[in-house]
C-alpha positions in Angstrom: 0.0 0.0 0.0 2.7 2.5 0.9 4.6 1.9 -2.2 1.8 3.3 -4.3 1.0 6.2 -2.0 3.5 8.6 -3.7 2.1 7.8 -7.2 -1.5 8.3 -6.0 -0.7 11.6 -4.4 1.2 12.7 -7.5 -1.7 11.8 -9.8 -4.2 13.5 -7.5 -2.0 16.7 -7.4 -1.8 16.7 -11.2 -5.6 16.3 -11.6 -6.3 19.1 -9.1 -3.8 21.4 -10.8 -5.3 20.7 -14.2 -8.8 21.4 -12.8 -7.7 24.7 -11.2 -5.8 25.8 -14.4 -8.9 25.1 -16.5 -11.0 27.5 -14.4 -8.3 30.2 -14.4 -7.9 29.9 -18.2 -11.6 30.1 -18.8 -11.9 33.2 -16.5 -9.1 34.8 -18.4 -10.7 34.1 -21.8 -14.0 35.7 -20.7 -12.0 38.7 -19.4 -10.3 39.1 -22.7 -13.6 38.7 -24.6 -15.2 41.4 -22.5 -12.3 43.8 -23.2 -12.7 43.2 -27.0 -16.5 43.8 -26.7 -15.9 47.0 -24.7 -13.3 48.3 -27.2 -15.6 47.7 -30.1 -18.5 49.5 -28.3 -16.2 52.4 -27.5 -15.1 52.7 -31.1 -18.7 52.7 -32.3 -19.7 55.4 -29.8 -16.6 57.5 -30.7 -17.5 57.3 -34.4 -21.0 58.5 -33.7 -19.6 61.4 -31.6 -17.3 62.3 -34.5 -20.2 62.3 -37.0 -22.2 64.6 -34.7 -19.3 66.9 -34.3 -18.7 67.1 -38.0 -22.4 67.9 -38.6 -22.2 70.8 -36.1 -19.0 72.0 -37.8 -20.5 72.0 -41.2 -23.7 73.8 -40.1 -21.9 76.7 -38.6 
């Protein structure tokens, strides 16, 4: 029994490490996706503000 204890502990540690790494990676992917969506939205809003500013500039 004791001869296999080290191997069992090692396999358990690897499985727990892989499980935690999977959650951290998924959280990071969602974080990056939210940054991309926010940047796209900011670009769209900025372009609308530029169009409004150009309209006001042309009308004066």
